[in-house]
N, C-alpha and C positions, 0 to 999 in steps of 0.2 A: 552478437551473443545475446543481447537483450531481446531481439526479435525471436531468436530460436527458443529462448527461455519462455517467452510469452506463449509460443506455440505449444511447447511441452506442457505448461501449466494448464492451458485450455483443453488439451487432449486428456489430461489426467482428470479434470473436472467432468468432462464428457463421460468418461468411463465410470467414474464414481456415481454420477447422476443416473446413468443407465442401470448400474447395479442396484441402486436404491429403488428405482422404478420397478425393476423386476421383482425385488423383494416385497414391495408394497402390493404387487399383484397377488402375492401369496399370503397377505396379511402380516408380513414381517416388517419390522422397522429398525433401522440402525440408529444408535445415539448420534447426535450431531457432532460431538467432539471426540473422535477416536485417535487422531494424530498418528503416532508411530505404530499403533496396533490396528490399523484399518483392516488389513487382510485377516488378522485373527478375529476381529469383531464380526466380519462377514461369515467366516467359517463357524463361529459359535452360533450365529443366528440361523444358519442352515443345518445345524447338527440334527440328524434324524431325517433329513431330506436329501438322500443321496442323488436323486435325479436332478434336483435343483443345483446341487454342488457341481455336477457335471456340466450343467448349462453355464454356470458362472466361472468355472475354472479358467477358460481361455481369457476372459476379461481380467481375472486376477493376475494371470501370467503377464498379459499385456501391460497392465498397470504397474506391475513390479519392474518390468523392463524400462518403461518410461520414467519411473521413479529413480532408477539407477542412473539413467542418463541426465536427469535433472540435477541430481547430486553432483555429478561430474561438472556439469555446466555452471552450477552455482559456485563451485570451487574456482573455476576459471574466471568468473566475474569477480570474486573476492580478490584473487591474485592480481587481476588487472586494476582493480580499484586501489589496492595497496601500492601498486607501482606508479600510480598517477598522482602527481602533486596536488592537483585541484581536488580530486576525490578524497584524498587523505585529509585535506582541510575541511571539506564539507562534512566528513564523517566525525569531526569533533563536535558537531551539533547533536543534541539528544534526539533519539529516535531515527537518526539517519545512518543506515548501514550501507553496505556495498551496493545493493540493488538500487536503493533510492538515490545514492550519490551518482552512480553511473547513469541512471535514467535522466536525472536532472542535467548532468554534464553533457550528455549526448544531445539532448533536446535544445538546450540553450546555446551550446556550441561556442558562439562568440558573445561574451557578456556585454561588450560595448555596443551591440546592436540595440540595446534597450537604453533609452535616454534616462530613464528613472527605474529604480528597482521596483517601484510600485506597479510598473507595467506588467510584471510577471504574473500577477493574479489574473488580469484580463486576458493575457496571452494564452493561458492554459485553462481558461473557462472556470475560474474560481470566484468570479465577481457576479453579483446578482444581475439579472436582466432588468432593464428599465423599459416601461411602456408609457409613452406620453402622447396624448391626443386631446387637444382642447384643454378642458379643465381636469382631465384624467391624468394622474401621475402615479403609476403603480410599480412597485418593486417586486419582482418575482424570484424564482429559484435561480441558482447559478446558471450561467450561460452554457456550460459544457463545451466551450469552443476550444480549438487547438488540440494538442496532443493529449489523448486520454490517458496514456501510460504515465505521464508526469502528474496529472491530476490524481490518479489512483495512488501513485507512490507518495505524494505529499500528504494525501488524506490518511494513508496507512501509517506514515510517520507521525502524524498528529495523534492518531489513535494510540500509538505506542507511548508517546509523551504523556498523554493524559491518563493512561491506564497501567503502564508498566514501569516507566522511568521514575525511580524514587528520588533521584537527586533534584534538589530545588533549583529552579531557574526562573528568571523574570518571565520567560516565554510560557512556562507551565503555569505560573501564578496568574498571568493575564488570561490564559485559556480557561482556567478553573473559575475565575470571576465571571467570564462570559457565560460559562455553563450554568452558573447559578441564576443568571438573569434570563437566558434564552434557551437553555436546554443543551444537553451534551452533543447532539448531532450538529446543531448550528455552530456550537463552539469548536467542534473538530474541523468543520469547513473553514471557519474564520482562522483557526490556527494553521491549517494547511496553507491558506493564502499568505498569512504572515510569515510562515516558515520559508515559503518560496522567496519572499522579499529579503529575509535575513540571509538565506543561502547566497542569493545573488550579490548582496552587499559584501558578504565575507569573501566571495570570489573576486570582486572588483578591487576591494581594499586590501586583499591578501592578508586577512587576519583570521585567526581561529575563533571559534565560538566562545563567548564570555558568559559564564553562568551568573556572575554577579553575586551579591550577598543578600540573604533574606532580611527583610525589615525587622528591626528589633521591637519586641513587644513593649 
C-alpha cells in the first residue's frame, strides 16, 4: 500500500509540474498553495484562453482520477494503521499519523534488530557525514543512507510538530531550543532523528508517548 501510494503521489506531482510548466510558457503562474481547489485555480488562470484549456483538460481529468484513487488508498492505510497495535501506539506521538506510523513500522519491521534506539538515525540517513583524513575532521550534511521514505516521513512529522502541533511536549520544546541556536531546518532534521529514536523506544518498551509537564515559570 505504501509503495502504491508513493507512486500515485509521484504521478500527481508530475502532472501538476507539467501543468505549471505549460502555464509558464504562456506567462501564467499558479499560486504555490492551492490545496483543495487546484483544478479551480488552473481553470481561473486560463479563463479567456479556450485553446489552452483544451490542451490542459486531459491532464486535469487524469489528475482528478489519480486524486480519487489516492483518497481511497489513504483510507485503506488509515484503516490498516488503526487495526495494527504497534501503529496505534506510534500514533500517540505528536506529528505521527497513519502514513508516518505505517512507513516506520514497515521499514523497521523487527525492532530488536537494533541493539540501540540511537542506531535508527544512522540507519535511515539522518546523521551527519564525517570526513576524517590526517588532521582534517569535517562534519557534513546528513548521509541520506537507507530507506528514503522513512527519512521523509520523519522529517515531515518533525515539521508538523514544530509548526502545527499546539500541545506542549518536551520533544517540541527541545526542537524549538535547537531552532533558536541553529535554525529551523537543522532543528527539523535533528527532531526527525530524535523522533525516530523515541518511536523505536516506544515500540520496544510497549509504552505510549508521554507529553510530560511544561516547566513552571
